Structure formats: structure tokens, C-alpha cells
C-alpha positions as CSV (number, residue, x, y, z in Angstrom):
1,M,119.3,74.3,-31.2
2,H,117.8,71.0,-30.1
3,I,115.5,69.8,-27.3
4,H,116.7,66.7,-25.5
5,C,115.1,64.3,-23.0
6,L,117.1,61.7,-21.1
7,G,115.2,59.6,-18.6
8,I,114.3,56.4,-16.9
9,N,110.8,55.3,-15.7
10,H,108.8,52.4,-14.3
11,T,109.1,50.5,-17.6
12,T,112.8,50.7,-17.9
13,A,114.3,50.6,-14.4
14,S,113.6,49.0,-11.0
15,V,112.3,50.9,-8.0
16,S,115.7,50.6,-6.3
17,L,117.5,52.3,-9.2
18,R,114.8,55.0,-9.5
19,E,115.3,55.7,-5.8
20,R,119.0,56.1,-6.2
21,L,118.6,58.5,-9.1
22,G,115.6,60.4,-7.8
23,F,115.8,64.1,-6.9
24,N,114.2,65.5,-3.8
25,P,113.4,69.3,-4.0
26,D,116.7,70.3,-2.5
27,A,118.8,68.0,-4.7
28,A,116.9,69.3,-7.8
29,R,117.6,72.9,-6.9
30,A,121.3,72.2,-6.4
31,A,121.5,70.4,-9.7
32,L,119.7,73.1,-11.6
33,S,121.9,75.8,-10.0
34,R,124.9,74.2,-11.7
35,L,123.6,75.6,-15.0
36,G,123.7,79.2,-13.7
37,C,127.2,78.7,-12.2
38,G,128.5,77.5,-15.6
39,M,129.4,74.1,-14.1
40,I,127.8,72.3,-17.1
41,G,129.7,74.2,-19.7
42,D,128.3,76.5,-22.5
43,A,126.8,73.5,-24.4
44,L,123.6,73.6,-22.3
45,S,121.4,76.7,-22.2
46,E,118.2,75.4,-20.5
47,L,117.4,72.6,-18.1
48,V,114.3,71.2,-16.3
49,I,114.3,68.2,-14.0
50,L,111.1,66.1,-13.7
51,S,111.6,63.6,-10.8
52,T,108.7,61.5,-9.4
53,C,108.5,58.0,-7.9
54,N,108.0,56.5,-11.3
55,R,110.3,58.6,-13.5
56,I,113.5,60.8,-13.5
57,E,113.8,62.9,-16.7
58,L,116.1,65.7,-17.8
59,Y,114.9,68.1,-20.4
60,A,117.6,70.2,-21.9
61,V,118.2,72.7,-24.7
62,S,121.5,72.7,-26.5
63,S,123.2,73.1,-29.8
64,R,125.7,70.3,-29.4
65,L,124.7,68.2,-26.3
66,T,124.8,64.4,-26.5
67,P,123.0,61.8,-24.4
68,D,126.4,60.9,-22.8
69,D,126.7,64.5,-21.6
70,L,123.3,64.3,-19.9
71,S,124.1,60.8,-18.5
72,L,127.3,62.2,-17.0
73,F,125.4,65.2,-15.5
74,L,122.9,62.8,-13.9
75,S,125.7,60.6,-12.6
76,E,127.6,63.5,-11.0
77,T,124.5,65.1,-9.4
78,R,123.2,61.8,-8.0
79,G,126.5,60.0,-7.2
80,V,125.5,56.9,-9.3
81,P,128.0,55.5,-11.9
82,V,126.8,55.9,-15.5
83,D,127.2,52.2,-16.2
84,A,124.7,51.5,-13.4
85,F,121.9,53.2,-15.2
86,R,122.9,53.7,-18.9
87,P,121.2,50.5,-20.1
88,H,117.9,51.6,-18.5
89,T,117.8,55.1,-20.0
90,Y,115.9,56.4,-23.0
91,H,116.7,59.5,-25.1
92,F,114.4,61.6,-27.2
93,C,115.3,64.6,-29.4
94,D,113.3,67.5,-30.8
95,E,109.8,66.4,-31.9
96,D,110.1,63.0,-30.2
97,A,111.0,64.8,-26.9
98,V,108.0,67.1,-27.4
99,R,105.6,64.3,-28.0
100,H,107.0,62.3,-25.1
101,L,106.5,65.2,-22.6
102,L,102.9,65.7,-23.8
103,R,102.2,62.0,-23.3
104,V,103.7,62.3,-19.8
105,A,101.6,65.3,-18.8
106,S,98.4,63.8,-20.1
107,G,98.9,60.5,-18.1
108,L,99.4,58.2,-21.1
109,D,102.9,57.3,-20.0
110,S,102.0,56.7,-16.4
111,L,102.0,53.5,-14.4
112,V,98.3,54.0,-13.9
113,L,96.7,55.2,-17.2
114,G,95.5,58.8,-16.9
115,E,96.6,59.3,-13.3
116,P,96.1,63.0,-12.4
117,Q,99.1,63.6,-10.1
118,I,101.6,63.8,-13.0
119,L,100.2,67.0,-14.4
120,G,100.9,68.8,-11.1
121,Q,104.4,67.3,-11.0
122,V,105.1,68.6,-14.5
123,T,103.9,72.1,-13.4
124,D,106.1,71.9,-10.2
125,A,109.1,70.9,-12.3
126,L,108.7,74.0,-14.5
127,E,108.2,76.3,-11.5
128,Q,111.3,74.8,-9.8
129,A,113.4,75.5,-12.9
130,R,112.0,79.0,-13.1
131,G,113.0,79.6,-9.5
132,A,116.5,78.3,-10.2
133,G,116.8,80.4,-13.4
134,S,117.6,77.3,-15.5
135,V,114.6,77.5,-17.9
136,G,114.4,79.8,-20.9
137,P,111.9,80.6,-23.5
138,L,112.0,77.3,-25.3
139,L,111.5,74.9,-22.4
140,S,109.1,77.3,-20.8
141,R,107.0,77.3,-24.0
142,L,107.3,73.5,-24.2
143,F,106.2,72.8,-20.6
144,Q,103.4,75.3,-20.9
145,S,102.2,73.4,-24.0
146,A,102.4,70.1,-22.2
147,I,100.5,71.4,-19.2
148,H,97.8,72.9,-21.6
149,A,97.6,69.5,-23.4
150,G,97.3,67.6,-20.1
151,K,94.4,69.9,-19.0
152,R,92.7,69.5,-22.3
153,A,93.0,65.8,-22.1
154,R,91.3,65.8,-18.7
155,A,88.7,68.3,-19.6
156,E,87.7,67.0,-23.0
157,T,87.9,63.3,-22.4
158,H,87.2,60.8,-19.6
159,I,90.8,59.6,-19.3
160,A,91.0,60.5,-15.6
161,R,87.3,60.4,-14.5
162,N,87.1,56.8,-13.4
163,P,89.2,55.4,-10.5
164,A,92.1,53.3,-11.8
165,S,93.7,51.9,-8.6
166,V,92.3,49.8,-5.8
167,S,92.9,52.6,-3.3
168,S,91.3,55.3,-5.4
169,L,88.4,53.1,-6.1
170,A,87.9,52.4,-2.4
171,A,88.0,56.2,-1.8
172,S,85.5,56.7,-4.6
173,L,83.1,54.1,-3.2
174,A,83.4,55.6,0.3
175,E,82.6,59.1,-1.1
176,K,79.5,57.7,-3.0
177,S,78.3,55.6,0.0
178,V,78.0,58.3,2.6
179,H,76.0,61.5,2.6
180,N,79.0,63.7,3.4
181,L,82.5,62.4,3.4
182,V,83.8,65.5,5.1
183,Q,81.8,64.8,8.2
184,A,82.0,61.0,8.1
185,Q,84.1,59.0,10.5
186,V,86.5,56.9,8.5
187,V,88.4,54.0,10.1
188,I,91.5,52.5,8.4
189,L,92.4,49.0,9.5
190,G,96.2,48.4,8.9
191,A,99.1,50.7,8.3
192,G,100.8,49.3,5.2
193,E,101.3,50.7,1.7
194,M,97.7,50.0,0.5
195,A,96.3,51.6,3.7
196,E,98.4,54.7,3.2
197,L,97.3,55.0,-0.5
198,A,93.7,54.7,0.7
199,V,94.2,57.4,3.3
200,E,95.8,59.7,0.7
201,A,92.9,59.1,-1.7
202,L,90.3,59.7,1.0
203,R,92.0,62.9,2.1
204,K,92.0,64.3,-1.4
205,R,88.3,63.7,-1.6
206,G,87.8,65.7,1.6
207,A,87.7,63.1,4.4
208,A,88.5,65.0,7.6
209,Q,88.0,62.5,10.4
210,V,90.3,59.5,9.9
211,L,91.4,57.0,12.5
212,V,94.2,54.5,11.8
213,L,94.1,51.2,13.7
214,N,97.1,48.8,13.6
215,R,98.4,45.9,15.5
216,T,101.3,48.0,16.7
217,L,100.7,51.6,17.7
218,D,104.0,53.0,16.3
219,R,103.1,52.0,12.8
220,A,99.7,53.5,13.1
221,E,101.1,56.7,14.5
222,T,103.6,57.0,11.7
223,L,100.9,56.8,9.1
224,A,98.5,59.0,11.0
225,K,101.1,61.7,11.5
226,R,101.8,62.0,7.7
227,W,98.1,62.6,7.0
228,Q,97.0,64.4,10.2
229,A,94.9,61.5,11.3
230,Q,94.3,59.8,14.7
231,A,96.0,56.5,15.7
232,S,95.2,53.5,17.9
233,T,95.5,49.7,18.1
234,F,93.3,46.7,17.2
235,E,92.2,46.6,20.9
236,R,89.9,49.6,20.1
237,M,88.5,48.0,17.0
238,E,84.9,47.4,18.2
239,E,84.7,50.8,19.8
240,A,86.1,52.4,16.6
241,L,83.6,50.6,14.4
242,S,80.7,51.6,16.6
243,A,81.5,55.2,15.7
244,A,82.5,54.6,12.1
245,D,80.6,55.4,8.9
246,V,83.3,53.9,6.6
247,L,85.8,51.2,7.2
248,V,88.7,50.5,4.8
249,S,90.5,47.3,5.8
250,S,94.0,46.3,4.6
251,T,95.9,44.2,7.0
252,G,98.2,41.2,6.5
253,A,96.2,38.9,8.8
254,P,96.0,35.3,7.5
255,H,92.2,35.1,8.4
256,T,89.2,37.3,8.8
257,I,89.4,39.6,11.8
258,I,85.9,41.2,11.5
259,N,83.1,38.7,12.0
260,P,79.3,38.9,11.9
261,G,79.0,38.6,15.7
262,M,81.0,41.8,16.2
263,V,79.3,43.7,13.5
264,G,75.9,42.5,14.6
265,R,76.5,43.9,18.1
266,I,77.6,47.2,16.6
267,M,74.6,47.6,14.4
268,N,72.2,46.7,17.1
269,G,73.4,49.8,18.9
270,R,73.0,52.0,15.9
271,P,70.2,50.5,13.7
272,S,69.5,53.7,11.7
273,R,73.1,54.5,10.9
274,P,74.6,52.5,8.0
275,L,78.2,51.1,7.9
276,V,80.2,50.7,4.7
277,M,83.1,48.3,4.8
278,I,85.6,48.2,2.0
279,D,87.9,45.2,2.3
280,I,91.1,45.6,0.2
281,A,93.0,42.9,2.0
282,V,94.0,39.5,0.5
283,P,93.2,37.2,2.4
284,R,90.0,39.0,3.3
285,D,89.7,40.9,6.7
286,V,85.9,41.0,6.7
287,D,83.8,37.9,6.8
288,P,81.5,38.1,3.8
289,A,78.6,37.0,6.0
290,C,78.7,40.6,7.4
291,N,77.0,41.7,4.2
292,A,73.8,40.1,5.3
293,I,73.5,42.3,8.4
294,P,70.9,45.1,7.9
295,G,72.6,48.5,7.3
296,V,75.9,46.9,6.4
297,T,77.5,47.0,2.9
298,V,80.7,45.1,2.2
299,F,82.9,45.5,-0.8
300,D,85.7,43.0,-1.2
301,M,88.6,42.6,-3.8
302,D,86.5,40.5,-6.2
303,G,84.0,43.2,-6.5
304,L,86.6,45.9,-6.6
305,N,88.6,44.2,-9.3
306,A,85.6,43.9,-11.5
307,R,84.9,47.6,-11.1
308,L,88.5,48.4,-11.6
309,E,88.7,46.4,-14.9
310,H,85.6,48.3,-16.0
311,S,87.2,51.7,-15.1
312,L,90.5,50.8,-16.8
313,A,88.6,49.7,-19.9
314,E,86.8,53.0,-20.0
315,R,90.1,54.9,-19.7
316,E,91.6,52.8,-22.5
317,A,88.7,53.8,-24.7
318,E,89.6,57.4,-24.2
319,V,93.2,57.0,-25.4
320,P,92.5,57.7,-29.1
321,Q,90.8,61.0,-28.2
322,V,93.7,62.0,-26.0
323,E,96.2,61.1,-28.8
324,A,94.3,63.4,-31.1
325,I,94.5,66.3,-28.7
326,L,98.3,65.7,-28.2
327,S,98.8,65.6,-31.9
328,Q,97.2,69.0,-32.2
329,E,99.2,70.5,-29.4
330,A,102.5,68.9,-30.6
331,G,101.8,70.3,-34.1
332,K,101.3,73.8,-32.7
333,F,104.5,73.6,-30.7
334,M,106.6,72.2,-33.6
335,E,105.4,75.1,-35.8
336,F,106.8,77.5,-33.2
337,F,110.0,75.4,-32.8
338,N,110.7,75.2,-36.5
339,S,110.0,78.9,-37.0
340,L,113.0,79.6,-34.7
341,D,115.4,78.6,-37.5
342,M,114.1,81.6,-39.5
343,L,114.3,84.1,-36.6
344,P,118.0,85.0,-37.2
345,L,117.3,85.6,-40.8
346,I,114.3,87.8,-40.1
347,A,116.2,89.7,-37.4
348,D,119.1,90.4,-39.9
349,L,116.5,91.5,-42.5
350,R,114.9,93.9,-40.1
351,K,118.2,95.2,-38.9
352,Q,119.4,95.9,-42.4
353,A,116.1,97.6,-43.3
354,E,116.2,99.8,-40.1
355,A,119.8,100.8,-40.9
356,I,118.8,101.9,-44.4
357,R,115.8,103.7,-43.1
358,Q,117.8,105.6,-40.5
359,A,120.4,106.6,-43.1
360,E,118.0,107.8,-45.7
361,L,115.9,109.6,-43.1
362,N,118.9,111.5,-41.7
363,K,120.0,112.4,-45.2
364,T,116.5,113.8,-46.0
365,L,116.1,115.7,-42.7
366,R,119.5,117.4,-43.2
367,R,118.2,118.8,-46.5
368,L,115.1,120.1,-44.8
369,P,116.3,122.1,-41.8
370,H,113.3,124.3,-41.7
371,L,110.9,121.5,-40.7
372,S,109.2,121.6,-37.3
373,E,109.6,118.8,-34.7
374,A,106.1,117.7,-35.5
375,E,106.8,117.5,-39.2
376,R,110.0,115.6,-38.7
377,A,108.2,113.1,-36.5
378,R,105.5,112.6,-39.2
379,I,108.2,111.9,-41.8
380,E,109.9,109.4,-39.5
381,A,106.6,107.7,-38.8
382,L,106.0,107.5,-42.6
383,S,109.4,105.8,-43.1
384,Q,108.7,103.3,-40.3
385,A,105.3,102.4,-41.8
386,L,106.8,101.9,-45.3
387,V,109.5,99.6,-44.0
388,K,107.0,97.6,-41.9
389,K,104.7,97.2,-44.9
390,L,107.5,96.2,-47.2
391,L,108.8,93.6,-44.8
392,E,105.4,92.2,-43.8
393,A,105.0,89.9,-46.8
394,P,108.5,88.4,-47.0
395,T,108.8,87.8,-43.2
396,T,105.4,86.2,-43.1
397,R,106.4,83.9,-46.1
398,L,109.7,83.0,-44.4
399,R,107.9,82.0,-41.2
400,A,105.4,79.9,-43.1
401,Q,108.2,78.1,-45.0
402,A,110.0,77.4,-41.7
403,N,107.9,74.2,-41.4
404,T,108.6,72.9,-44.9
405,P,111.5,70.8,-46.3
406,S,112.4,73.8,-48.6
407,A,113.1,76.1,-45.6
408,P,116.9,76.0,-46.1
409,E,116.6,77.0,-49.8
410,Y,114.2,79.8,-48.9
411,A,116.6,81.1,-46.3
412,S,119.6,81.0,-48.6
413,L,117.7,82.7,-51.4
414,A,116.5,85.5,-49.1
415,R,120.0,86.2,-47.8
416,T,121.2,86.4,-51.4
417,L,118.4,88.6,-52.6
418,F,118.7,91.0,-49.7
419,D,122.5,90.8,-49.6
420,L,122.5,89.6,-46.0
421,P,125.4,87.8,-44.2
422,T,125.4,84.1,-44.4
423,G,123.7,82.4,-41.4
424,D,125.0,79.4,-39.5
């Protein structure tokens, strides 16, 4: 039995190809259900699909599956010709597949080093496969090991404790700059991708009052609807800033749109209430002279990038510690995985011993018909205890040898000594 991983990610394939191959929840459930319906054949016994914006990976358990089989399955379920994605795929088997999943769950294989979302996505993939009945004991154990490793990496190191994207850094600065982000009024200027990432990051940190301003109302409303925010247009900018505690600005304007005159008027009307402006636009939206106005703090991309480089450097420094944790967890899983080769032998040994015990016990009890039920039960318990004691040492030794190069010789010798049928 082997563990396979076939996938593409942000390092091997373009966004457009990843979009074509990606599974939404309904598509993933439909694909996983093919296993239960026997539509994949008897070569595949377990399957988990991990699909995010940056990766699509199939994890499978099979005795005779090939990468081409998994590629064909991916092609059929997503309607994309194999030749369109085969050059962009990677394939891992057994220990390599195990170590890869552990790296994924810990954030070491992410576009942003140490990003936390992937751990939840790995957990969701396992739960989805459980719901579809496509995961068995082996992949369930593997994914649980990966989730445990990812949690250890985040709890025992600083791999995810420093913001590692402009949007997350902006949200972190906002959180640190106001007394209570939950009660703070946050204004988002712009409705593009960076603005949405900032809204998402702020929401995750507890921001509850968010107003999105954009040149066109429909774009603002689209973004606001996704994150349960309010929406308006640039015409309300000065009014919105008058009530704001935090501004995050990310428009595509070719010049500054927030000037010292506007900000000065606003602060004159609220001298005791500070205003934090985080400008993540290039070119800048906020005139840097605004930083000289009492009560106003302006962060721009130069300052953010410097902080970001520092955060990423701190995360990079944690990688060796994370790798050590993953090595420990991979080792534990591989001990379990390798021991599975001995399980049929141990099962045969116990089956034979139980058959001998039953035969000899029945023979003895037939010769002692005068025994009471309690006495017969004590004799049976004695026979069970003897068999358990006799098998304890050889089965423990066989399990220990499962992880060594001499495992096949041990297995062959054990079958010969105990006169057991030859294994596969």
C-alpha cells in the first residue's frame, strides 16, 4: 500500500490554470463520491482533495496507482485535458508525500511563509473527505499528523506571529494604533484586491464598523456585501474621515487624493481624537505632509515594506525550528506507516494461536465434564493469558523491526518458524 500526492501550486502553475483545476466544495464532494461509487476502480482505497487558491492536491492510498491514473482522474473531474496541466504537476510517494503535507500544513510551502489559513484548509479537506466517506484510517492518520504538526509549528515557534503581507501588516498596525479595534470606525478607500485583503485582515482582528468608499458605488457595494460592511462613494470622503479612527487607502489614483487642507479641517473639529492613516497605494493616496498635523499618524508603503522585510526575516529565522518539528512528526508517522507491513503477519500469528488455543481448550473441557461454569471460565481465561504472554515478545519485536531494512527477512523467518502461510 502506498501514499500518493499529485498536485500543482503557485510555484508550478499560473493562476489561470489553477482556476481551471480548482475544486469548489460542491465539485470536491462530487469528485470524492466517485470513490464510493466505484467509478475510480479498485486500485484506489482512500482519497482527500486539498484545493485552495494557491494549490490543488490529490492525496490517495493505493497498492498499484500511478501518477497518470491520478492525472486522468483530475482531468475527468475538472474537464481539463491532461496535456494542459501534466508539465506543471508534481508527484510524491510515501515518505516524500508525508513530508510534503506536513510542510503544507505548517505554512512552509505557502506563497506567504507561515500563513495561517492553510492549516484550516487542510482540516477542512479532511472533514470533507470524511463526509464523503472517501478517507480511511491511513489518510485520516496522516492528515491528523499534519494538523498536529502545523499546530505545533505555530505554538512552539514564531513562524506565524509577525504579519507577512502588506494587508495583514496594515491590519496589525490598525489594531495596535487604536484602543479598541472592535469599536473603532474603519474607512477603506478603494475597492480593489488590496483593499479587499485589508478588509479581510481587519475583520479577522475584530473590526466591526467598516465603511468602503470607492469612485463607483457598485464596486464599493460588491466588496462591502462580501464582508458585511457599509458602502459609499468618494463624495462622502471628508464626512467619512471626520468619523474615522483608521483609514486604509488603496486606490489607483495617479496622484494624492487626501491633502493636508482636508485633514487639517477634520482634525480641528476633533482635536482630542487621533486619526491613523495607512496608505498602501502606489502612487500614494495620502500627502505625506499630513503626518505633521497634530493627532495624525501616516504609514506609507516605504515604511510598511521596511516593517514587512523585518517580519519576513523573523519568519525565515524560525524555519529551522519548524523543520525540526516536522522531522519529529514525520518520523512518528513513518514508524506507524512502516509497521503496517507487519500487521498481516501479526494477524496471521494471532489467528493461528487462537485456533490452537480453542482446539486445546475444547479438548480439555470435554475430558472434565464435572467442572462448573465458573471453573470452565477460569480455565479459558488462563489459556487466553498464556497465549497473550507468549505472543507479546515476538509481536513487539516484529513491530520494532518493521522500520528496519531487515524487516522482510524477519517476516519470512517468522512465517517459517510458526508455519504460517506466505504473505504477499
